[in-house]
Biotite code that builds the C-alpha atoms (Angstrom):
import biotite.structure as struc

atoms = struc.array([
    struc.Atom([0.000, 0.000, 0.000], chain_id="A", res_id=1, res_name="MET", atom_name="CA", element="C"),
    struc.Atom([1.312, 3.466, -0.875], chain_id="A", res_id=2, res_name="LEU", atom_name="CA", element="C"),
    struc.Atom([1.745, 6.040, 1.854], chain_id="A", res_id=3, res_name="GLN", atom_name="CA", element="C"),
    struc.Atom([0.018, 9.311, 0.963], chain_id="A", res_id=4, res_name="VAL", atom_name="CA", element="C"),
    struc.Atom([0.791, 11.370, 4.061], chain_id="A", res_id=5, res_name="SER", atom_name="CA", element="C"),
    struc.Atom([4.546, 11.783, 3.668], chain_id="A", res_id=6, res_name="GLY", atom_name="CA", element="C"),
    struc.Atom([7.471, 11.551, 1.259], chain_id="A", res_id=7, res_name="PRO", atom_name="CA", element="C"),
    struc.Atom([7.770, 8.390, -0.829], chain_id="A", res_id=8, res_name="ALA", atom_name="CA", element="C"),
    struc.Atom([10.983, 6.549, 0.002], chain_id="A", res_id=9, res_name="MET", atom_name="CA", element="C"),
    struc.Atom([12.500, 3.208, -0.872], chain_id="A", res_id=10, res_name="GLY", atom_name="CA", element="C"),
    struc.Atom([10.285, 0.927, -2.946], chain_id="A", res_id=11, res_name="LYS", atom_name="CA", element="C"),
    struc.Atom([7.472, 3.511, -2.895], chain_id="A", res_id=12, res_name="ASP", atom_name="CA", element="C"),
    struc.Atom([9.632, 5.986, -4.841], chain_id="A", res_id=13, res_name="PHE", atom_name="CA", element="C"),
    struc.Atom([9.650, 5.048, -8.527], chain_id="A", res_id=14, res_name="PHE", atom_name="CA", element="C"),
    struc.Atom([9.527, 6.414, -12.087], chain_id="A", res_id=15, res_name="ASP", atom_name="CA", element="C"),
    struc.Atom([11.644, 9.505, -11.302], chain_id="A", res_id=16, res_name="ARG", atom_name="CA", element="C"),
    struc.Atom([15.109, 8.209, -12.200], chain_id="A", res_id=17, res_name="GLU", atom_name="CA", element="C"),
    struc.Atom([15.538, 10.721, -15.033], chain_id="A", res_id=18, res_name="LYS", atom_name="CA", element="C"),
    struc.Atom([14.654, 13.679, -12.815], chain_id="A", res_id=19, res_name="GLU", atom_name="CA", element="C"),
    struc.Atom([16.958, 12.517, -10.013], chain_id="A", res_id=20, res_name="VAL", atom_name="CA", element="C"),
    struc.Atom([19.874, 12.041, -12.435], chain_id="A", res_id=21, res_name="GLU", atom_name="CA", element="C"),
    struc.Atom([19.370, 15.516, -13.947], chain_id="A", res_id=22, res_name="GLU", atom_name="CA", element="C"),
    struc.Atom([19.345, 17.106, -10.493], chain_id="A", res_id=23, res_name="ILE", atom_name="CA", element="C"),
    struc.Atom([22.470, 15.238, -9.386], chain_id="A", res_id=24, res_name="VAL", atom_name="CA", element="C"),
    struc.Atom([24.331, 16.303, -12.536], chain_id="A", res_id=25, res_name="GLN", atom_name="CA", element="C"),
    struc.Atom([23.193, 19.921, -12.157], chain_id="A", res_id=26, res_name="SER", atom_name="CA", element="C"),
    struc.Atom([24.211, 20.113, -8.492], chain_id="A", res_id=27, res_name="LEU", atom_name="CA", element="C"),
    struc.Atom([27.835, 19.588, -9.491], chain_id="A", res_id=28, res_name="GLY", atom_name="CA", element="C"),
    struc.Atom([27.725, 22.731, -11.624], chain_id="A", res_id=29, res_name="LYS", atom_name="CA", element="C"),
    struc.Atom([25.153, 25.113, -10.183], chain_id="A", res_id=30, res_name="ASP", atom_name="CA", element="C"),
    struc.Atom([22.273, 25.626, -7.786], chain_id="A", res_id=31, res_name="ASN", atom_name="CA", element="C"),
    struc.Atom([18.982, 23.831, -8.376], chain_id="A", res_id=32, res_name="VAL", atom_name="CA", element="C"),
    struc.Atom([15.478, 25.184, -7.800], chain_id="A", res_id=33, res_name="LEU", atom_name="CA", element="C"),
    struc.Atom([12.753, 22.553, -7.771], chain_id="A", res_id=34, res_name="LEU", atom_name="CA", element="C"),
    struc.Atom([9.326, 24.131, -8.314], chain_id="A", res_id=35, res_name="VAL", atom_name="CA", element="C"),
    struc.Atom([5.994, 22.329, -8.627], chain_id="A", res_id=36, res_name="ALA", atom_name="CA", element="C"),
    struc.Atom([2.489, 22.521, -7.187], chain_id="A", res_id=37, res_name="PRO", atom_name="CA", element="C"),
    struc.Atom([1.632, 20.856, -3.893], chain_id="A", res_id=38, res_name="ARG", atom_name="CA", element="C"),
    struc.Atom([1.759, 17.036, -3.742], chain_id="A", res_id=39, res_name="ARG", atom_name="CA", element="C"),
    struc.Atom([3.882, 16.600, -6.887], chain_id="A", res_id=40, res_name="TYR", atom_name="CA", element="C"),
    struc.Atom([6.705, 14.793, -5.072], chain_id="A", res_id=41, res_name="GLY", atom_name="CA", element="C"),
    struc.Atom([9.300, 17.539, -4.561], chain_id="A", res_id=42, res_name="LYS", atom_name="CA", element="C"),
    struc.Atom([10.250, 16.296, -1.095], chain_id="A", res_id=43, res_name="THR", atom_name="CA", element="C"),
    struc.Atom([10.418, 12.696, -2.297], chain_id="A", res_id=44, res_name="SER", atom_name="CA", element="C"),
    struc.Atom([12.723, 13.638, -5.175], chain_id="A", res_id=45, res_name="VAL", atom_name="CA", element="C"),
    struc.Atom([15.034, 15.687, -2.955], chain_id="A", res_id=46, res_name="MET", atom_name="CA", element="C"),
    struc.Atom([15.057, 12.962, -0.307], chain_id="A", res_id=47, res_name="GLY", atom_name="CA", element="C"),
    struc.Atom([16.316, 10.542, -2.942], chain_id="A", res_id=48, res_name="THR", atom_name="CA", element="C"),
    struc.Atom([18.967, 12.955, -4.233], chain_id="A", res_id=49, res_name="VAL", atom_name="CA", element="C"),
])
């Protein structure tokens, strides 16, 4: 069952590999600003980075 009250971690975090890789590559060169509406997974993505 998926948790909907907090960040998705571990096996519940999926289908964002491309975004995570782009952020990791960008962090080596510059600052990163992650902007999206509420409940889009910003915290989950940054927790994985």
